[in-house]
N, C-alpha and C positions, 0 to 999 in steps of 0.2 A: 504494500500500500504506500503510495507516494503522498508525502505531506507538502502542501504548497505553503511556502513562507511569504507572508505579505508584510510590508512595513506598517508599523503602528502609526496612527495619526499623531501628529505633534500637537497635543492638546493645548499647551500654553500658547503656541503660535496661533492656533485656531481661535482661542479665547481672545487674544489681542485683536485679531482682525475683525471678528464678529461684533465686538463692542463699538466699532466705529460708526459714527453717523455719516450723513451726507452733507457736503458743503459745495455750493456752486463756486466756480472760479472763473469769472467772465473775462478777466483781463490777462492774467499771466500766472505762472507757477508761483509767483511771490504773493498771490492773494492769500494763500494759507502758508504760513511760514514756520519752518522748523518744527518745534514741539507740537504745533497745532495738528500736524499729521498723525499724532498718536491717538487722536480722538475723532478725527474727521477724514473721510475718504473724499478725494477730489481729483479731477483731471482738468488741467489748465485749458480754459476757453471752451469747455463743454458746458453749455448753458441749459440743456434739456435734462430735467430730473429723470425721466424714464431712461434716457441713454446712459446717464451716470449710474443708475441702478443696474442696467444691463452689464456695464463694465465691472461694477463692484461684485455682482453675482458671479461673474466669470473668474475674477481674481479670488473670490472666496472659495470657489471650487478648486482652484489651483492650490491654495493653502491647505484646504481640508483633505483633498484627495490626491495631492501630488501630481496634478495635471501638468503635462509638459508644455513648453512654450508653443510648440507646433499645434498641439491639441487646443490650447487656449485660443490661438488665432483662428484655427479652423472653425471652432464653434461660435466665436464672437463676431467675426467679420461679416457673415451673412446678416446678422441682426443689425449691424451698423450700416450695411449697404441698403437694407430695406428702409431705414430711417434717414438716409441721406447723410450719414456721418462718417463715411469711409472714403478715403482717397487712395486708389490703387497706385502702385509704383508708376512713375512717369506722368502722372497727372497733377494738376495744380491742387494743392490742399485747400486754399482759400477760394470760396465761391460766393458770388453775390446773389442773395435771395431776392425774390420778388418785392419784399417789403423794404428793400434797400439796405438791409443789414448784411454783414459779412460773416460767413461761417467758416471756421478753420476746422476742416475735417481731419480725422485721425488717419495717419499713415502707418504702414507696417512697422517702421522703426519706432514710432511712438508707442505702438502697442507693445513692442518688445520692452521698451523702457518702463512702461506702466507695470507690466508683468514682473520684471526683475526687481524693480524698486519696492513694490508692495510685498512680494514674496520674501525678499531679503529682509525687509524691515520687520515683518511678522515673525520670521524665524529668529532674527536678532533679539527682538523683545522676548520671545519665548525662551531663548537661550539665557538671556540675562536673568530671568525669573528663576530658572533652574539653578544657575550659578549662585544666586543669592540664597537659595534654600540650603546650600552646603558651604556657605562662605566661612562659617566658623571652623570647619574642618579643612577647607581649601581656600585660604585667605589671600593667596598670591596670584595675581592675574597678569598673564604675559600677552602682550600684543603681538600677533603674527600677521604680517603684511604680505606673505608669500615671497615678496622680495625678488621678483624676476624682472625681465625686461618690460613687462606690462604694468609694473607697480608705479603708482604716482609718487613723485619725490616726497611730498608731505607725508604720505602713508609709509613710505620706506623709512622716513626719519623716526617713526614710532616702532619700527620692527625690533622685536627682542626686548623692549622696555618692560620692566616688571614693576607694578604698583600694587600697594595694598588695595583690597577691594573697596575700602572706604575713601580712597583718594578722590578728590573732586575732578580729576582728569576724566573719570568715567562718566561724568555728567555730559561731556561733549564727544569723547572719543570712543564710544562703543559702536561697533559696526552695525549696519553699513555706514560708512563715512563719505559716501559719494555715489553717483550713478555707477552701476556695475562694479561696485566695490567687492573685492574677494577676501577682505581681511576677516580675521577671527580673533577671539580672545580665548586663551587656554588657562585653566586653573592648575594650581599646584598646592600641595600640602606643605607644611613647614619642613618636613623631611626632604621632600622633593626639591624645595627651593634651596636648602642648604647643599644638597648633592649637586645641584646644577651649577654652583659657584657663580651664579649671576648676582648682580648688585641691585638693591632696591632703588628705584627712581623716586625721588621726593619732589623734584621741581616740576613745574607744569610742562605741558607739551610744547615742543619747539615751534610748531605750526598749528594753524587752525584746520579743522576738517574742510571739505569742499563746501562751497556756498550752499546754504539750505540744509546741511546735514550736521550742524553742530549741536546735536541733542541726543539723548538716550531714550529711545522710544519705550523701553520697558521700565524706566526708573520710577516715574511718578505719574499719576493721573493728570491729564491736562483739562483745565476748565476754560472754555472759550469766553472771550470778551465780545458779546454781541454787538457792541457799539462799533467794532472795527470792520463789520461786514455789511454788505448791502441787504435790502429788504428780503430777497428770496433766500439768501444764505442764512440770514438771521432767523427767519421763520423755521427753516429746516433744523438748525442747531437747537432752537428752543423746543421743537417738537421731539427731537431725538433725546434731549435731556429729560 
């Protein structure tokens, strides 16, 4: 009798993503900034709530079921096409609508960015919560930036640094720290830390994370300030709260 092994769902990552509300982002990716993404799901310049829900549902399935990038795009693109929100490769993303407004449709590369950013953030938040559960036994956290030819210089500068889990550096430098970031944080016990002969870092980080990523998604609940958002986004945030 053959036994089929299936990966277990990452419950902490699922819990992090499913608690997110919706927030419209009509102008740019800066409409919702840094830690705000810990509590609200948004896609820059997507102003239709039903389209935003379609995308969130697809990302949620990716986090919960381990859906691949190709399957994510295969299932989502037909929905976006039917609603006029997808721009195939080689076409103009921006289109002028009959009412005179400009719609910036989603392209294949933007879908890939949406997928990777949200999956990585959810897994990062879940990983952080797991690490905090065992922090008393494994209090030393080492930053691993992969450190190959694809590693960004600022991320590479963090590679190999070891901080106590309570150090404020983790408020900003817990991965992902940029789009398509591959960095991770590894834990060590006191014994492992001594055996590694590594030195504890006590000073702050030499560089800041990439713009928009200087926050730790899993650290603290985020409370939105409704006064900073437009009427539609404010209504959604208040309803979700």
